[in-house]
All heavy atoms as a GROMACS GRO file, in nm:
protein
  631
    1MET      N    1   4.840  22.176   5.669
    1MET     CA    2   4.980  22.156   5.666
    1MET      C    3   5.032  22.123   5.803
    1MET      O    4   4.999  22.191   5.905
    1MET     CB    5   5.046  22.291   5.613
    1MET     CG    6   5.190  22.283   5.609
    1MET     SD    7   5.276  22.432   5.558
    1MET     CE    8   5.218  22.456   5.388
    2THR      N    9   5.112  22.021   5.810
    2THR     CA   10   5.166  21.982   5.939
    2THR      C   11   5.285  22.067   5.976
    2THR      O   12   5.345  22.129   5.885
    2THR     CB   13   5.217  21.831   5.926
    2THR    OG1   14   5.332  21.828   5.836
    2THR    CG2   15   5.107  21.741   5.885
    3PRO      N   16   5.318  22.073   6.104
    3PRO     CA   17   5.435  22.155   6.144
    3PRO      C   18   5.562  22.106   6.080
    3PRO      O   19   5.650  22.192   6.043
    3PRO     CB   20   5.443  22.135   6.300
    3PRO     CG   21   5.294  22.106   6.336
    3PRO     CD   22   5.240  22.030   6.219
    4ALA      N   23   5.578  21.976   6.057
    4ALA     CA   24   5.698  21.931   5.998
    4ALA      C   25   5.710  21.967   5.849
    4ALA      O   26   5.820  22.006   5.805
    4ALA     CB   27   5.709  21.775   6.009
    5LEU      N   28   5.595  21.969   5.781
    5LEU     CA   29   5.596  22.009   5.642
    5LEU      C   30   5.626  22.159   5.634
    5LEU      O   31   5.696  22.207   5.542
    5LEU     CB   32   5.462  21.972   5.574
    5LEU     CG   33   5.455  22.012   5.430
    5LEU    CD1   34   5.560  21.947   5.345
    5LEU    CD2   35   5.314  21.976   5.379
    6ARG      N   36   5.570  22.239   5.723
    6ARG     CA   37   5.588  22.380   5.725
    6ARG      C   38   5.738  22.412   5.737
    6ARG      O   39   5.799  22.497   5.680
    6ARG     CB   40   5.508  22.449   5.839
    6ARG     CG   41   5.525  22.598   5.834
    6ARG     CD   42   5.446  22.656   5.956
    6ARG     NE   43   5.306  22.630   5.956
    6ARG     CZ   44   5.215  22.692   5.884
    6ARG    NH1   45   5.248  22.787   5.812
    6ARG    NH2   46   5.087  22.648   5.889
    7THR      N   47   5.802  22.344   5.827
    7THR     CA   48   5.949  22.353   5.856
    7THR      C   49   6.032  22.316   5.728
    7THR      O   50   6.122  22.383   5.688
    7THR     CB   51   5.996  22.274   5.971
    7THR    OG1   52   5.917  22.315   6.084
    7THR    CG2   53   6.146  22.294   6.003
    8ALA      N   54   5.992  22.207   5.664
    8ALA     CA   55   6.053  22.165   5.550
    8ALA      C   56   6.043  22.258   5.424
    8ALA      O   57   6.134  22.264   5.348
    8ALA     CB   58   6.014  22.020   5.507
    9CYS      N   59   5.935  22.326   5.420
    9CYS     CA   60   5.906  22.417   5.314
    9CYS      C   61   5.996  22.541   5.312
    9CYS      O   62   6.009  22.609   5.214
    9CYS     CB   63   5.760  22.459   5.310
    9CYS     SG   64   5.644  22.326   5.254
   10VAL      N   65   6.058  22.568   5.424
   10VAL     CA   66   6.151  22.679   5.430
   10VAL      C   67   6.271  22.643   5.343
   10VAL      O   68   6.323  22.741   5.281
   10VAL     CB   69   6.199  22.701   5.574
   10VAL    CG1   70   6.309  22.795   5.583
   10VAL    CG2   71   6.079  22.746   5.662
   11ASP      N   72   6.311  22.528   5.327
   11ASP     CA   73   6.433  22.486   5.251
   11ASP      C   74   6.401  22.458   5.105
   11ASP      O   75   6.490  22.482   5.029
   11ASP     CB   76   6.494  22.366   5.316
   11ASP     CG   77   6.550  22.392   5.454
   11ASP    OD1   78   6.589  22.507   5.483
   11ASP    OD2   79   6.544  22.306   5.539
   12ALA      N   80   6.283  22.407   5.073
   12ALA     CA   81   6.253  22.366   4.937
   12ALA      C   82   6.109  22.374   4.914
   12ALA      O   83   6.026  22.357   5.005
   12ALA     CB   84   6.313  22.222   4.910
   13VAL      N   85   6.069  22.390   4.779
   13VAL     CA   86   5.929  22.388   4.747
   13VAL      C   87   5.885  22.236   4.758
   13VAL      O   88   5.964  22.143   4.740
   13VAL     CB   89   5.910  22.435   4.603
   13VAL    CG1   90   5.977  22.345   4.500
   13VAL    CG2   91   5.772  22.455   4.568
   14HIS      N   92   5.763  22.219   4.804
   14HIS     CA   93   5.698  22.092   4.814
   14HIS      C   94   5.563  22.086   4.734
   14HIS      O   95   5.489  22.184   4.744
   14HIS     CB   96   5.669  22.058   4.964
   14HIS     CG   97   5.788  22.020   5.039
   14HIS    ND1   98   5.895  22.110   5.067
   14HIS    CD2   99   5.820  21.914   5.098
   14HIS    CE1  100   5.986  22.048   5.135
   14HIS    NE2  101   5.947  21.921   5.160
   15VAL      N  102   5.547  21.982   4.659
   15VAL     CA  103   5.423  21.966   4.588
   15VAL      C  104   5.360  21.838   4.633
   15VAL      O  105   5.422  21.726   4.638
   15VAL     CB  106   5.456  21.956   4.428
   15VAL    CG1  107   5.329  21.923   4.354
   15VAL    CG2  108   5.526  22.080   4.385
   16ILE      N  109   5.234  21.847   4.667
   16ILE     CA  110   5.151  21.730   4.708
   16ILE      C  111   5.064  21.694   4.584
   16ILE      O  112   4.977  21.768   4.551
   16ILE     CB  113   5.066  21.768   4.834
   16ILE    CG1  114   5.155  21.807   4.946
   16ILE    CG2  115   4.986  21.642   4.862
   16ILE    CD1  116   5.083  21.852   5.064
   17ARG      N  117   5.091  21.577   4.535
   17ARG     CA  118   5.015  21.527   4.421
   17ARG      C  119   4.879  21.484   4.461
   17ARG      O  120   4.850  21.460   4.582
   17ARG     CB  121   5.092  21.411   4.361
   17ARG     CG  122   5.227  21.443   4.302
   17ARG     CD  123   5.289  21.331   4.229
   17ARG     NE  124   5.284  21.204   4.315
   17ARG     CZ  125   5.364  21.106   4.305
   17ARG    NH1  126   5.458  21.107   4.223
   17ARG    NH2  127   5.345  20.996   4.388
   18PRO      N  128   4.790  21.468   4.364
   18PRO     CA  129   4.649  21.418   4.402
   18PRO      C  130   4.636  21.289   4.462
   18PRO      O  131   4.558  21.259   4.546
   18PRO     CB  132   4.577  21.421   4.256
   18PRO     CG  133   4.656  21.511   4.174
   18PRO     CD  134   4.798  21.508   4.226
   19ASP      N  135   4.739  21.199   4.442
   19ASP     CA  136   4.740  21.076   4.501
   19ASP      C  137   4.807  21.079   4.651
   19ASP      O  138   4.813  20.969   4.715
   19ASP     CB  139   4.820  20.967   4.423
   19ASP     CG  140   4.959  21.000   4.408
   19ASP    OD1  141   5.007  21.096   4.459
   19ASP    OD2  142   5.037  20.912   4.342
   20GLY      N  143   4.843  21.192   4.694
   20GLY     CA  144   4.902  21.210   4.826
   20GLY      C  145   5.047  21.200   4.833
   20GLY      O  146   5.103  21.235   4.937
   21GLY      N  147   5.108  21.175   4.726
   21GLY     CA  148   5.255  21.173   4.717
   21GLY      C  149   5.315  21.310   4.726
   21GLY      O  150   5.255  21.407   4.685
   22VAL      N  151   5.429  21.322   4.790
   22VAL     CA  152   5.497  21.457   4.803
   22VAL      C  153   5.622  21.454   4.724
   22VAL      O  154   5.709  21.374   4.738
   22VAL     CB  155   5.524  21.487   4.957
   22VAL    CG1  156   5.600  21.615   4.966
   22VAL    CG2  157   5.397  21.475   5.033
   23LEU      N  158   5.643  21.558   4.642
   23LEU     CA  159   5.758  21.579   4.570
   23LEU      C  160   5.818  21.711   4.619
   23LEU      O  161   5.750  21.804   4.651
   23LEU     CB  162   5.734  21.597   4.418
   23LEU     CG  163   5.667  21.472   4.353
   23LEU    CD1  164   5.622  21.513   4.211
   23LEU    CD2  165   5.761  21.363   4.349
   24ARG      N  166   5.957  21.710   4.626
   24ARG     CA  167   6.020  21.835   4.677
   24ARG      C  168   6.130  21.880   4.580
   24ARG      O  169   6.176  21.802   4.499
   24ARG     CB  170   6.072  21.810   4.816
   24ARG     CG  171   6.180  21.710   4.824
   24ARG     CD  172   6.236  21.694   4.968
   24ARG     NE  173   6.281  21.810   5.033
   24ARG     CZ  174   6.407  21.859   5.024
   24ARG    NH1  175   6.488  21.794   4.949
   24ARG    NH2  176   6.439  21.970   5.087
   25ALA      N  177   6.170  21.998   4.594
   25ALA     CA  178   6.283  22.065   4.529
   25ALA      C  179   6.269  22.047   4.372
   25ALA      O  180   6.152  22.081   4.317
   25ALA     CB  181   6.413  22.002   4.574
   26GLY      N  182   6.369  22.006   4.308
   26GLY     CA  183   6.360  21.992   4.160
   26GLY      C  184   6.259  21.911   4.103
   26GLY      O  185   6.191  21.942   4.006
   27ALA      N  186   6.238  21.796   4.166
   27ALA     CA  187   6.130  21.704   4.117
   27ALA      C  188   5.992  21.768   4.128
   27ALA      O  189   5.908  21.749   4.037
   27ALA     CB  190   6.133  21.571   4.204
   28GLY      N  191   5.964  21.844   4.229
   28GLY     CA  192   5.843  21.912   4.250
   28GLY      C  193   5.828  22.024   4.140
   28GLY      O  194   5.716  22.036   4.088
   29CYS      N  195   5.934  22.093   4.114
   29CYS     CA  196   5.928  22.194   4.012
   29CYS      C  197   5.890  22.134   3.871
   29CYS      O  198   5.813  22.184   3.796
   29CYS     CB  199   6.056  22.278   4.007
   29CYS     SG  200   6.084  22.380   4.151
   30LEU      N  201   5.964  22.022   3.844
   30LEU     CA  202   5.942  21.955   3.714
   30LEU      C  203   5.793  21.913   3.701
   30LEU      O  204   5.732  21.918   3.599
   30LEU     CB  205   6.030  21.836   3.697
   30LEU     CG  206   6.177  21.867   3.664
   30LEU    CD1  207   6.262  21.746   3.658
   30LEU    CD2  208   6.186  21.942   3.532
   31TYR      N  209   5.738  21.861   3.813
   31TYR     CA  210   5.600  21.817   3.818
   31TYR      C  211   5.502  21.927   3.788
   31TYR      O  212   5.417  21.913   3.704
   31TYR     CB  213   5.568  21.750   3.953
   31TYR     CG  214   5.423  21.704   3.964
   31TYR    CD1  215   5.393  21.579   3.916
   31TYR    CD2  216   5.330  21.784   4.021
   31TYR    CE1  217   5.258  21.532   3.927
   31TYR    CE2  218   5.200  21.735   4.034
   31TYR     CZ  219   5.162  21.609   3.984
   31TYR     OH  220   5.033  21.566   3.998
   32VAL      N  221   5.525  22.042   3.845
   32VAL     CA  222   5.445  22.157   3.820
   32VAL      C  223   5.455  22.204   3.677
   32VAL      O  224   5.353  22.236   3.615
   32VAL     CB  225   5.473  22.269   3.919
   32VAL    CG1  226   5.400  22.398   3.882
   32VAL    CG2  227   5.429  22.232   4.060
   33LEU      N  228   5.573  22.209   3.628
   33LEU     CA  229   5.596  22.258   3.491
   33LEU      C  230   5.528  22.165   3.391
   33LEU      O  231   5.470  22.217   3.295
   33LEU     CB  232   5.747  22.271   3.460
   33LEU     CG  233   5.817  22.389   3.531
   33LEU    CD1  234   5.969  22.381   3.511
   33LEU    CD2  235   5.766  22.523   3.480
   34GLU      N  236   5.537  22.040   3.414
   34GLU     CA  237   5.465  21.942   3.319
   34GLU      C  238   5.316  21.958   3.335
   34GLU      O  239   5.246  21.952   3.235
   34GLU     CB  240   5.508  21.801   3.354
   34GLU     CG  241   5.456  21.700   3.259
   34GLU     CD  242   5.499  21.559   3.273
   34GLU    OE1  243   5.606  21.539   3.343
   34GLU    OE2  244   5.428  21.466   3.228
   35ALA      N  245   5.264  21.989   3.457
   35ALA     CA  246   5.123  21.999   3.478
   35ALA      C  247   5.070  22.119   3.405
   35ALA      O  248   4.951  22.122   3.364
   35ALA     CB  249   5.090  22.014   3.626
   36ILE      N  250   5.154  22.226   3.387
   36ILE     CA  251   5.106  22.348   3.314
   36ILE      C  252   5.130  22.342   3.167
   36ILE      O  253   5.108  22.438   3.093
   36ILE     CB  254   5.160  22.473   3.380
   36ILE    CG1  255   5.307  22.489   3.368
   36ILE    CG2  256   5.110  22.490   3.520
   36ILE    CD1  257   5.369  22.615   3.406
   37GLY      N  258   5.182  22.231   3.119
   37GLY     CA  259   5.196  22.211   2.974
   37GLY      C  260   5.337  22.204   2.917
   37GLY      O  261   5.354  22.193   2.801
   38TRP      N  262   5.434  22.206   3.001
   38TRP     CA  263   5.574  22.197   2.956
   38TRP      C  264   5.612  22.050   2.951
   38TRP      O  265   5.709  22.003   3.014
   38TRP     CB  266   5.661  22.276   3.047
   38TRP     CG  267   5.639  22.428   3.037
   38TRP    CD1  268   5.531  22.492   3.007
   38TRP    CD2  269   5.752  22.519   3.058
   38TRP    NE1  270   5.557  22.623   3.010
   38TRP    CE2  271   5.689  22.648   3.047
   38TRP    CE3  272   5.881  22.516   3.099
   38TRP    CZ2  273   5.760  22.770   3.060
   38TRP    CZ3  274   5.946  22.638   3.111
   38TRP    CH2  275   5.891  22.761   3.099
   39TRP      N  276   5.538  21.969   2.876
   39TRP     CA  277   5.553  21.823   2.865
   39TRP      C  278   5.696  21.791   2.819
   39TRP      O  279   5.746  21.680   2.844
   39TRP     CB  280   5.448  21.767   2.773
   39TRP     CG  281   5.448  21.828   2.640
   39TRP    CD1  282   5.374  21.935   2.604
   39TRP    CD2  283   5.525  21.796   2.523
   39TRP    NE1  284   5.399  21.969   2.473
   39TRP    CE2  285   5.497  21.883   2.421
   39TRP    CE3  286   5.630  21.699   2.504
   39TRP    CZ2  287   5.559  21.880   2.298
   39TRP    CZ3  288   5.684  21.693   2.379
   39TRP    CH2  289   5.656  21.781   2.281
   40TRP      N  290   5.751  21.877   2.739
   40TRP     CA  291   5.882  21.848   2.681
   40TRP      C  292   5.996  21.841   2.787
   40TRP      O  293   6.110  21.796   2.754
   40TRP     CB  294   5.922  21.939   2.566
   40TRP     CG  295   5.899  22.093   2.612
   40TRP    CD1  296   5.785  22.164   2.598
   40TRP    CD2  297   6.006  22.173   2.667
   40TRP    NE1  298   5.815  22.291   2.649
   40TRP    CE2  299   5.944  22.298   2.695
   40TRP    CE3  300   6.142  22.153   2.704
   40TRP    CZ2  301   6.018  22.401   2.750
   40TRP    CZ3  302   6.208  22.256   2.755
   40TRP    CH2  303   6.152  22.379   2.779
   41LEU      N  304   5.972  21.878   2.908
   41LEU     CA  305   6.068  21.866   3.021
   41LEU      C  306   6.073  21.732   3.081
   41LEU      O  307   6.157  21.709   3.169
   41LEU     CB  308   6.039  21.979   3.118
   41LEU     CG  309   6.072  22.118   3.083
   41LEU    CD1  310   6.027  22.219   3.186
   41LEU    CD2  311   6.213  22.138   3.046
   42ARG      N  312   5.978  21.646   3.038
   42ARG     CA  313   5.969  21.510   3.110
   42ARG      C  314   6.102  21.434   3.116
   42ARG      O  315   6.129  21.372   3.216
   42ARG     CB  316   5.864  21.425   3.035
   42ARG     CG  317   5.838  21.292   3.109
   42ARG     CD  318   5.725  21.220   3.048
   42ARG     NE  319   5.612  21.300   3.070
   42ARG     CZ  320   5.495  21.279   2.991
   42ARG    NH1  321   5.500  21.200   2.886
   42ARG    NH2  322   5.394  21.356   3.016
   43PRO      N  323   6.183  21.435   3.003
   43PRO     CA  324   6.317  21.361   3.018
   43PRO      C  325   6.402  21.405   3.126
   43PRO      O  326   6.490  21.330   3.177
   43PRO     CB  327   6.372  21.386   2.878
   43PRO     CG  328   6.258  21.413   2.786
   43PRO     CD  329   6.162  21.487   2.872
   44PHE      N  330   6.384  21.533   3.175
   44PHE     CA  331   6.465  21.580   3.282
   44PHE      C  332   6.436  21.511   3.420
   44PHE      O  333   6.508  21.521   3.517
   44PHE     CB  334   6.459  21.732   3.296
   44PHE     CG  335   6.530  21.810   3.194
   44PHE    CD1  336   6.467  21.859   3.081
   44PHE    CD2  337   6.667  21.818   3.188
   44PHE    CE1  338   6.526  21.926   2.984
   44PHE    CE2  339   6.734  21.887   3.093
   44PHE     CZ  340   6.665  21.952   2.986
   45SER      N  341   6.324  21.442   3.422
   45SER     CA  342   6.288  21.367   3.544
   45SER      C  343   6.349  21.225   3.549
   45SER      O  344   6.328  21.151   3.640
   45SER     CB  345   6.134  21.358   3.559
   45SER     OG  346   6.079  21.289   3.458
   46TRP      N  347   6.421  21.190   3.443
   46TRP     CA  348   6.482  21.057   3.440
   46TRP      C  349   6.628  21.062   3.482
   46TRP      O  350   6.698  21.171   3.468
   46TRP     CB  351   6.484  21.005   3.294
   46TRP     CG  352   6.351  20.995   3.231
   46TRP    CD1  353   6.228  20.989   3.288
   46TRP    CD2  354   6.322  21.001   3.084
   46TRP    NE1  355   6.130  20.989   3.194
   46TRP    CE2  356   6.183  20.995   3.074
   46TRP    CE3  357   6.406  21.013   2.975
   46TRP    CZ2  358   6.124  20.993   2.944
   46TRP    CZ3  359   6.346  21.012   2.852
   46TRP    CH2  360   6.198  21.008   2.839
   47VAL      N  361   6.675  20.956   3.541
   47VAL     CA  362   6.818  20.940   3.584
   47VAL      C  363   6.892  20.946   3.459
   47VAL      O  364   6.862  20.875   3.359
   47VAL     CB  365   6.835  20.821   3.668
   47VAL    CG1  366   6.981  20.793   3.699
   47VAL    CG2  367   6.756  20.823   3.790
   48PRO      N  368   7.006  21.009   3.440
   48PRO     CA  369   7.082  21.097   3.538
   48PRO      C  370   7.041  21.240   3.533
   48PRO      O  371   7.096  21.316   3.608
   48PRO     CB  372   7.225  21.073   3.495
   48PRO     CG  373   7.218  21.062   3.341
   48PRO     CD  374   7.082  20.986   3.316
   49PHE      N  375   6.953  21.281   3.456
   49PHE     CA  376   6.916  21.419   3.432
   49PHE      C  377   6.854  21.473   3.559
   49PHE      O  378   6.876  21.592   3.586
   49PHE     CB  379   6.820  21.443   3.318
   49PHE     CG  380   6.870  21.394   3.184
   49PHE    CD1  381   6.811  21.280   3.124
   49PHE    CD2  382   6.986  21.449   3.126
   49PHE    CE1  383   6.866  21.235   3.002
   49PHE    CE2  384   7.039  21.394   3.010
   49PHE     CZ  385   6.976  21.290   2.949
   50ILE      N  386   6.779  21.400   3.638
   50ILE     CA  387   6.718  21.451   3.757
   50ILE      C  388   6.829  21.494   3.859
   50ILE      O  389   6.808  21.586   3.933
   50ILE     CB  390   6.623  21.351   3.822
   50ILE    CG1  391   6.538  21.413   3.932
   50ILE    CG2  392   6.690  21.227   3.869
   50ILE    CD1  393   6.449  21.523   3.895
   51TRP      N  394   6.941  21.432   3.852
   51TRP     CA  395   7.052  21.467   3.938
   51TRP      C  396   7.097  21.611   3.898
   51TRP      O  397   7.127  21.683   3.996
   51TRP     CB  398   7.170  21.369   3.927
   51TRP     CG  399   7.134  21.225   3.963
   51TRP    CD1  400   7.038  21.188   4.047
   51TRP    CD2  401   7.205  21.116   3.916
   51TRP    NE1  402   7.046  21.047   4.054
   51TRP    CE2  403   7.148  21.004   3.976
   51TRP    CE3  404   7.309  21.092   3.829
   51TRP    CZ2  405   7.187  20.870   3.948
   51TRP    CZ3  406   7.354  20.963   3.806
   51TRP    CH2  407   7.289  20.856   3.870
   52LEU      N  408   7.106  21.644   3.774
   52LEU     CA  409   7.147  21.773   3.735
   52LEU      C  410   7.039  21.878   3.777
   52LEU      O  411   7.072  21.989   3.822
   52LEU     CB  412   7.166  21.779   3.588
   52LEU     CG  413   7.284  21.698   3.536
   52LEU    CD1  414   7.287  21.690   3.387
   52LEU    CD2  415   7.419  21.736   3.598
   53VAL      N  416   6.904  21.841   3.759
   53VAL     CA  417   6.800  21.928   3.801
   53VAL      C  418   6.810  21.957   3.951
   53VAL      O  419   6.802  22.074   3.996
   53VAL     CB  420   6.666  21.875   3.766
   53VAL    CG1  421   6.548  21.946   3.835
   53VAL    CG2  422   6.644  21.861   3.616
   54GLU      N  423   6.831  21.856   4.030
   54GLU     CA  424   6.843  21.873   4.181
   54GLU      C  425   6.961  21.953   4.217
   54GLU      O  426   6.960  22.036   4.310
   54GLU     CB  427   6.839  21.735   4.249
   54GLU     CG  428   6.716  21.659   4.242
   54GLU     CD  429   6.590  21.723   4.310
   54GLU    OE1  430   6.615  21.810   4.394
   54GLU    OE2  431   6.480  21.682   4.272
   55LEU      N  432   7.074  21.936   4.142
   55LEU     CA  433   7.198  22.017   4.174
   55LEU      C  434   7.169  22.163   4.136
   55LEU      O  435   7.198  22.253   4.214
   55LEU     CB  436   7.307  21.963   4.090
   55LEU     CG  437   7.444  22.047   4.100
   55LEU    CD1  438   7.489  22.041   4.242
   55LEU    CD2  439   7.540  21.993   3.999
   56GLY      N  440   7.110  22.186   4.023
   56GLY     CA  441   7.066  22.325   3.986
   56GLY      C  442   6.973  22.383   4.085
   56GLY      O  443   6.992  22.502   4.126
   57TYR      N  444   6.880  22.312   4.126
   57TYR     CA  445   6.785  22.360   4.228
   57TYR      C  446   6.853  22.395   4.359
   57TYR      O  447   6.828  22.502   4.416
   57TYR     CB  448   6.673  22.267   4.255
   57TYR     CG  449   6.566  22.310   4.356
   57TYR    CD1  450   6.447  22.379   4.308
   57TYR    CD2  451   6.590  22.302   4.488
   57TYR    CE1  452   6.357  22.429   4.396
   57TYR    CE2  453   6.493  22.362   4.575
   57TYR     CZ  454   6.380  22.420   4.531
   57TYR     OH  455   6.286  22.471   4.613
   58HIS      N  456   6.942  22.306   4.399
   58HIS     CA  457   7.017  22.332   4.525
   58HIS      C  458   7.100  22.462   4.516
   58HIS      O  459   7.105  22.545   4.607
   58HIS     CB  460   7.106  22.215   4.555
   58HIS     CG  461   7.193  22.235   4.674
   58HIS    ND1  462   7.138  22.238   4.806
   58HIS    CD2  463   7.322  22.256   4.695
   58HIS    CE1  464   7.240  22.254   4.890
   58HIS    NE2  465   7.346  22.269   4.826
   59ILE      N  466   7.169  22.474   4.397
   59ILE     CA  467   7.251  22.604   4.379
   59ILE      C  468   7.172  22.724   4.379
   59ILE      O  469   7.203  22.822   4.453
   59ILE     CB  470   7.328  22.590   4.244
   59ILE    CG1  471   7.431  22.482   4.258
   59ILE    CG2  472   7.392  22.722   4.205
   59ILE    CD1  473   7.498  22.443   4.129
   60VAL      N  474   7.055  22.727   4.311
   60VAL     CA  475   6.965  22.843   4.324
   60VAL      C  476   6.906  22.862   4.454
   60VAL      O  477   6.903  22.978   4.504
   60VAL     CB  478   6.864  22.828   4.206
   60VAL    CG1  479   6.759  22.942   4.226
   60VAL    CG2  480   6.924  22.833   4.074
   61ALA      N  481   6.865  22.761   4.520
   61ALA     CA  482   6.796  22.773   4.650
   61ALA      C  483   6.889  22.830   4.760
   61ALA      O  484   6.854  22.908   4.843
   61ALA     CB  485   6.736  22.646   4.697
   62THR      N  486   7.018  22.787   4.751
   62THR     CA  487   7.114  22.835   4.853
   62THR      C  488   7.167  22.969   4.822
   62THR      O  489   7.227  23.031   4.908
   62THR     CB  490   7.236  22.735   4.871
   62THR    OG1  491   7.295  22.713   4.738
   62THR    CG2  492   7.187  22.604   4.919
   63ASN      N  493   7.141  23.017   4.701
   63ASN     CA  494   7.192  23.153   4.663
   63ASN      C  495   7.069  23.242   4.616
   63ASN      O  496   7.084  23.321   4.520
   63ASN     CB  497   7.295  23.140   4.551
   63ASN     CG  498   7.414  23.072   4.602
   63ASN    OD1  499   7.485  23.122   4.681
   63ASN    ND2  500   7.441  22.958   4.543
   64ARG      N  501   6.958  23.231   4.683
   64ARG     CA  502   6.835  23.304   4.640
   64ARG      C  503   6.861  23.453   4.636
   64ARG      O  504   6.811  23.515   4.543
   64ARG     CB  505   6.724  23.268   4.739
   64ARG     CG  506   6.662  23.137   4.719
   64ARG     CD  507   6.548  23.115   4.817
   64ARG     NE  508   6.501  22.977   4.800
   64ARG     CZ  509   6.465  22.901   4.902
   64ARG    NH1  510   6.468  22.951   5.027
   64ARG    NH2  511   6.425  22.775   4.876
   65MET      N  512   6.925  23.505   4.732
   65MET     CA  513   6.947  23.648   4.734
   65MET      C  514   7.028  23.699   4.619
   65MET      O  515   6.996  23.805   4.564
   65MET     CB  516   7.004  23.690   4.871
   65MET     CG  517   6.913  23.666   4.988
   65MET     SD  518   6.749  23.725   4.975
   65MET     CE  519   6.779  23.904   4.982
   66VAL      N  520   7.130  23.624   4.584
   66VAL     CA  521   7.215  23.667   4.465
   66VAL      C  522   7.130  23.658   4.340
   66VAL      O  523   7.136  23.753   4.257
   66VAL     CB  524   7.330  23.569   4.452
   66VAL    CG1  525   7.411  23.601   4.328
   66VAL    CG2  526   7.423  23.578   4.581
   67PHE      N  527   7.054  23.550   4.320
   67PHE     CA  528   6.965  23.540   4.197
   67PHE      C  529   6.860  23.647   4.200
   67PHE      O  530   6.823  23.707   4.092
   67PHE     CB  531   6.914  23.403   4.184
   67PHE     CG  532   7.010  23.299   4.143
   67PHE    CD1  533   7.081  23.221   4.221
   67PHE    CD2  534   7.039  23.286   4.000
   67PHE    CE1  535   7.170  23.124   4.182
   67PHE    CE2  536   7.129  23.193   3.954
   67PHE     CZ  537   7.194  23.116   4.046
   68ASN      N  538   6.806  23.676   4.318
   68ASN     CA  539   6.696  23.771   4.327
   68ASN      C  540   6.753  23.916   4.293
   68ASN      O  541   6.687  23.993   4.219
   68ASN     CB  542   6.647  23.782   4.466
   68ASN     CG  543   6.526  23.866   4.484
   68ASN    OD1  544   6.446  23.869   4.394
   68ASN    ND2  545   6.519  23.936   4.599
   69ARG      N  546   6.872  23.949   4.332
   69ARG     CA  547   6.932  24.081   4.297
   69ARG      C  548   6.952  24.095   4.144
   69ARG      O  549   6.921  24.209   4.099
   69ARG     CB  550   7.066  24.082   4.364
   69ARG     CG  551   7.135  24.223   4.343
   69ARG     CD  552   7.270  24.237   4.402
   69ARG     NE  553   7.249  24.231   4.546
   69ARG     CZ  554   7.344  24.174   4.636
   69ARG    NH1  555   7.452  24.121   4.587
   69ARG    NH2  556   7.316  24.178   4.761
   70PHE      N  557   6.987  23.996   4.076
   70PHE     CA  558   7.023  24.018   3.934
   70PHE      C  559   6.897  23.981   3.839
   70PHE      O  560   6.888  24.037   3.738
   70PHE     CB  561   7.145  23.922   3.897
   70PHE     CG  562   7.265  23.971   3.954
   70PHE    CD1  563   7.328  23.903   4.059
   70PHE    CD2  564   7.320  24.086   3.919
   70PHE    CE1  565   7.442  23.949   4.117
   70PHE    CE2  566   7.435  24.141   3.978
   70PHE     CZ  567   7.499  24.070   4.073
   71LEU      N  568   6.809  23.900   3.880
   71LEU     CA  569   6.699  23.851   3.788
   71LEU      C  570   6.575  23.939   3.810
   71LEU      O  571   6.495  23.948   3.721
   71LEU     CB  572   6.672  23.702   3.815
   71LEU     CG  573   6.776  23.609   3.773
   71LEU    CD1  574   6.738  23.469   3.799
   71LEU    CD2  575   6.814  23.626   3.630
   72PHE      N  576   6.555  23.992   3.931
   72PHE     CA  577   6.421  24.061   3.962
   72PHE      C  578   6.453  24.199   4.005
   72PHE      O  579   6.411  24.242   4.111
   72PHE     CB  580   6.341  23.982   4.066
   72PHE     CG  581   6.314  23.840   4.021
   72PHE    CD1  582   6.389  23.733   4.076
   72PHE    CD2  583   6.224  23.818   3.923
   72PHE    CE1  584   6.363  23.607   4.039
   72PHE    CE2  585   6.202  23.688   3.884
   72PHE     CZ  586   6.269  23.586   3.941
   73ARG      N  587   6.512  24.279   3.923
   73ARG     CA  588   6.536  24.417   3.955
   73ARG      C  589   6.411  24.503   3.936
   73ARG      O  590   6.334  24.480   3.840
   73ARG     CB  591   6.645  24.478   3.861
   73ARG     CG  592   6.780  24.423   3.895
   73ARG     CD  593   6.880  24.488   3.805
   73ARG     NE  594   7.014  24.443   3.856
   73ARG     CZ  595   7.127  24.507   3.838
   73ARG    NH1  596   7.111  24.621   3.777
   73ARG    NH2  597   7.239  24.463   3.878
   74SER      N  598   6.384  24.599   4.020
   74SER     CA  599   6.269  24.681   3.996
   74SER      C  600   6.297  24.795   3.896
   74SER      O  601   6.414  24.822   3.869
   74SER     CB  602   6.229  24.746   4.133
   74SER     OG  603   6.329  24.832   4.179
   75GLU      N  604   6.198  24.846   3.838
   75GLU     CA  605   6.214  24.946   3.743
   75GLU      C  606   6.278  25.076   3.792
   75GLU      O  607   6.360  25.141   3.726
   75GLU     CB  608   6.076  24.981   3.675
   75GLU     CG  609   6.022  24.871   3.595
   75GLU     CD  610   6.094  24.850   3.468
   75GLU    OE1  611   6.146  24.935   3.408
   75GLU    OE2  612   6.105  24.722   3.429
   76ASP      N  613   6.237  25.117   3.913
   76ASP     CA  614   6.290  25.245   3.969
   76ASP      C  615   6.409  25.227   4.066
   76ASP      O  616   6.457  25.318   4.111
   76ASP     CB  617   6.175  25.322   4.041
   76ASP     CG  618   6.104  25.224   4.128
   76ASP    OD1  619   6.050  25.119   4.088
   76ASP    OD2  620   6.085  25.260   4.247
   77GLY      N  621   6.452  25.103   4.085
   77GLY     CA  622   6.570  25.074   4.170
   77GLY      C  623   6.697  25.073   4.101
   77GLY      O  624   6.703  25.080   3.978
   78PRO      N  625   6.806  25.055   4.174
   78PRO     CA  626   6.941  25.049   4.105
   78PRO      C  627   6.966  24.924   4.021
   78PRO      O  628   6.902  24.825   4.023
   78PRO     CB  629   7.038  25.052   4.221
   78PRO     CG  630   6.962  25.021   4.344
   78PRO     CD  631   6.817  25.048   4.313
   0.00000   0.00000   0.00000
């Protein structure tokens, strides 16, 4: 991993495809989901749907702590 890629990974997930291409943020997430069998999500990688995916990714990424608080509560915590 290059220092530039390490710095960029702080802001968004990055996926390196077998051909060497790099996908980031929402496009990277869609690529991984399709690779694990969620083929029915493929239309979300088409314009204009990819814009909505990227917007959703940006909203979640900038509010990680809020989503973390409500979605991943521990069993013994508040």
